[in-house]
GUBALUM-565093 format. One line per 2 residues: for each residue x, y, z of C-alpha. Coordinates in steps of 0.001 Angstrom, whole numbers, plus 524288, in hexadecimal, padded with zeros to 5 digits. Example, Ala and Ser with C-alpha at 12.3 -4.5 7.8 and 13.67 -1.06 7.14 Angstrom:
// residues 2
8300C,7EE6C,81E78 | 83566,7FBDC,81BE4
This chain:
// residues 240
1C0BB,DD93F,C6AE9 | 1C0CB,DCAD0,C7243
1B599,DC1B6,C6FC9 | 1AAF5,DC55E,C79CD
1A0DC,DBD2B,C80A5 | 1940A,DC37E,C86BE
18ECB,DC008,C93E1 | 18663,DCA5E,C98F1
1875B,DCE76,CA71F | 17BE8,DD591,CAD92
18602,DDE4E,CB612 | 185B6,DE9D2,CB067
17F76,DF736,CAFC5 | 1818F,E0606,CA754
18D6D,E0CB7,CA844 | 18A99,E1A50,CACE0
18661,E22FB,CA0EA | 191D3,E2820,C99B6
19BFE,E205E,CA07C | 1A738,E1C65,C97E9
1ADCA,E0EAA,C98F9 | 1BC42,E133E,C9D68
1C199,E08C2,CA610 | 1C44C,DFA7D,CA062
1C46A,DF18E,CADBD | 1CA10,DE543,CAE90
1C72B,DD9FC,CB8E3 | 1C87E,DCC06,CBD1D
1BD33,DC3E5,CBF25 | 1C474,DBE63,CCC25
1BAD7,DB168,CCA3A | 1BFAE,DA33B,CC904
1B8AE,DA1A9,CBB03 | 1B387,DA982,CAF2C
1A6F8,DA396,CB01C | 1A611,DA83A,CBEA0
1AA08,DB5A3,CBC3D | 19FEF,DB7A8,CB02A
19443,DB127,CB7E4 | 197AF,DBBF3,CC1C9
19915,DC5BD,CB8C3 | 18A50,DC281,CB34C
184BB,DBF9B,CC056 | 17AA7,DCA99,CC34A
17D45,DC7D9,CD218 | 18B15,DCB89,CD03E
18A37,DD754,CCB2C | 19852,DD84F,CC4A1
19BA5,DD7B9,CB606 | 1A5D8,DDD74,CAC44
1A38E,DE0AE,C9E38 | 1AD76,DD583,C9945
1B482,DC862,C9F34 | 1BFA3,DC1EF,C9A86
1C266,DB3B6,C9C86 | 1D00D,DAEEF,C9DF7
1CE7E,DA937,C90BE | 1CB7C,DB58A,C8A57
1BCFA,DB328,C89AC | 1B642,DC112,C89D3
1A8DD,DC2FA,C8FA9 | 1A0C4,DCECA,C8FF0
1979F,DD0DE,C9B8B | 1934E,DDE9B,C9AC0
19213,DE77B,C8F71 | 19DBC,DF54B,C90BD
191D4,DFDBB,C8FAB | 18D33,DF878,C9D35
194DA,DFA78,CA9F4 | 1985C,DECCF,CAEB8
19986,DE9AC,CBE6A | 1A8C4,DE61C,CBEC6
1B05E,DF092,CC624 | 1A8A6,DF267,CD3B6
1AC1A,DFC3D,CDD9A | 1B83F,E01F6,CD5D7
1BF58,E0E6C,CD132 | 1C854,E1455,CC7AE
1CCC3,E223E,CC542 | 1C0C2,E2855,CCD21
1B61C,E20A2,CC7E9 | 1AF74,E1662,CCE59
1A4EF,E103D,CC4AC | 1AFE1,E084E,CBEAD
1A522,DFF8A,CB9C3 | 19E96,E0A65,CB2EC
1AA73,E0E86,CAB5D | 1B1BC,E014C,CA8C6
1B0E6,DF54C,C9FE8 | 1B464,DE9A0,CA969
1BC37,DDD0D,CA42C | 1BC1B,DD172,CAC11
1C724,DC7EE,CAB18 | 1C53B,DBABD,CAF89
1CF04,DB79C,CB9E3 | 1CDEC,DB0C7,CC6CC
1D3C5,DBC59,CCC44 | 1DC2D,DBD69,CD97F
1D050,DB59B,CE25D | 1CF94,DA963,CD8D5
1DE24,DA7C3,CD25E | 1E2B4,DB40E,CCC14
1EA02,DB11E,CBF00 | 1EE7B,DB887,CB274
1E5F6,DBC9C,CA883 | 1E6D7,DB2D9,C9D1D
1EB38,DB723,C8EBA | 1DE2B,DB3D2,C8815
1D6DA,DBCF2,C932A | 1E0FD,DC804,C91DC
1DEF7,DC85C,C81F7 | 1D0F0,DC970,C8399
1D188,DD33E,C8CE9 | 1DAFD,DDC5F,C854D
1D110,DDA63,C7883 | 1C544,DDD79,C8142
1CB8E,DE96F,C8843 | 1D0EF,DEED1,C797F
1C252,DED2B,C751F | 1BD84,DF483,C8161
1C5CE,DFE11,C7F38 | 1C32B,E0032,C7278
1B3DB,E0444,C760B | 1B85D,E0BFA,C8424
1C3CF,E1515,C8377 | 1C807,E10A1,C90FE
1D54D,E172A,C95E2 | 1DF5A,E0E86,C9771
1E23E,E10A9,CA63B | 1D4FA,E0D20,CA841
1D6D0,E003B,CA41D | 1D678,DF9D3,CB29E
1D4B9,DEDFE,CB9F5 | 1CA3A,DEB57,CC409
1D48B,DED86,CD060 | 1D873,DFA9A,CCA6B
1CA2A,DFF6D,CCD21 | 1C701,DF816,CD921
1D4B6,DF5C4,CE01E | 1CF7A,DF3DF,CEE34
1C5A7,DE939,CE7EE | 1CB94,DE246,CDCB9
1D887,DDC24,CD7C4 | 1D556,DD91F,CC92E
1D998,DD7C7,CBE76 | 1E552,DD658,CC705
1F44D,DD405,CC65D | 1F4C2,DCA19,CBC5F
1EBFA,DD22F,CB0C5 | 1F4EE,DD6FE,CA65A
1F28B,DE499,CA562 | 20072,DE708,C9FFA
1FA35,DDE04,C9453 | 1ED0C,DE533,C92DA
1F407,DF264,C926E | 1FDEA,DEE27,C8842
1F119,DEAB4,C80BE | 1ED39,DFA6E,C822A
1E46B,DF787,C8CE8 | 1E6C7,DFDAF,C9AEF
1F30A,E029D,C9F00 | 1FFDE,DFCE5,CA326
20A91,E0423,CAAEF | 21749,DFBCC,CA591
22174,DF99F,CAF78 | 226C8,E0753,CB443
23128,E06B8,CBE27 | 22D44,E07EE,CCB84
22CB4,E177A,CD0D4 | 22DA7,E1DA0,CDDCF
22281,E18F3,CE691 | 21A20,E245E,CE7F4
21257,E282C,CF3E5 | 2049A,E209D,CF5BB
1FD95,E2DB3,CF2EF | 2031E,E30D6,CE6CB
20217,E21B5,CE32E | 1F366,E22D7,CE62F
1F2D0,E307A,CDE85 | 1F7D8,E2754,CD272
1EF19,E1C5D,CD360 | 1E45D,E258B,CD3C4
1E7D3,E2C78,CC72C | 1E8E1,E1EB8,CC06E
1DA67,E1CA1,CC552 | 1DB93,E14EA,CD0AD
1D2CF,E16FE,CDCA8 | 1DC29,E1967,CE782
1DB11,E21FA,CF3C5 | 1E575,E2D7D,CF596
1EACB,E2B08,D033D | 1F884,E2A75,D01CA
1F7E8,E1DB2,D096F | 1FA42,E0FEA,D02FF
1EC0C,E0A4A,D09FE | 1E561,DFF8C,D04B5
1DE9A,E0768,CFA75 | 1E9DA,E0C60,CF30F
1F146,DFE6E,CF566 | 1E6A9,DF7B1,CEE69
1E6DE,E01C4,CE32C | 1F49E,DFEC1,CE145
1F2AB,DF0C1,CE028 | 1E755,DF20F,CD653
1F241,DFC1A,CCE99 | 1FC12,DF0D8,CCFE7
1F3A6,DE574,CCBAE | 1F212,DEC7E,CC00E
1FE2A,DF376,CBDDD | 209F5,DEDEE,CC5D0
2031B,DDE0D,CC60D | 210DD,DDA5A,CCB4B
20DFB,DE113,CD8DC | 20014,DE3BA,CDD3E
2056A,DE59F,CEB7B | 1FE6F,DF312,CECB3
20B51,DF832,CEF05 | 20EF0,E0600,CEB0D
21C0C,E04A1,CE605 | 224F4,E0B67,CDAA1
21F66,E0099,CD05D | 2115F,E02EF,CD2F2
21317,E1142,CD150 | 21B8E,E11BA,CC667
210C2,E0A44,CBED3 | 205BA,E1247,CC2CC
20D09,E1FE9,CBE4F | 21129,E1891,CB03B
2026C,E14B5,CB054 | 1FEC6,E2374,CB383
2084B,E2916,CA854 | 20193,E1F53,C9E4C
1F411,E2671,C9F2A | 1F278,E3548,C9935
1F339,E3E7C,CA4DD | 1F7E9,E353C,CAE00
1EAE5,E33BA,CB3E6 | 1E3B8,E27AF,CAFDF
1D6F4,E24DB,CB184 | 1D25E,E3396,CB2B1
């Protein structure tokens, strides 16, 4: 368990009665400094928060107790559920983000994150396929934690899933790809057309599982990684 400082935020409410925590949601702060991010998440007027915030030097701050519903996901959806705040624990990673000079996440920050995630997972049996990024649940709005976040290292530590590096396969029809993305949990229309919404979901998927190419293209490598993930989850229908 990492050493945690408390800086309570007023920005929270109750979870719905009987609602289990079944999503661990990772973000970056997307602000110029850690101080600015913490100030915003504790400002009643901002109406945003997270359960934890980890600075680049590994310092960890608790803002909202896990029993409460922090306000970090916004308009979002996963596997048919829309109140992601109500069923998740949110962790903010200090990073300026794509707007202010996006950069890799330092080792000290990742070490603290792994320790914190292990501690959280010891209290909440969150499925590996539901360790997600903000972009996964809000692909039309969000990019974080982004393609520089080391999801593979997290999975190697037993947190979340990683598809490995499977050989490319035949490119599926768009409708089939939409079905596969829906099965994994993404909110994507079943139109059979590579429309704006589908491309945004593909970009979010690639930021998480194929960070070397976040073009939104539907190609054989993206399809291979998606199918590999589906095989890692019992029954082939993660997020259900």
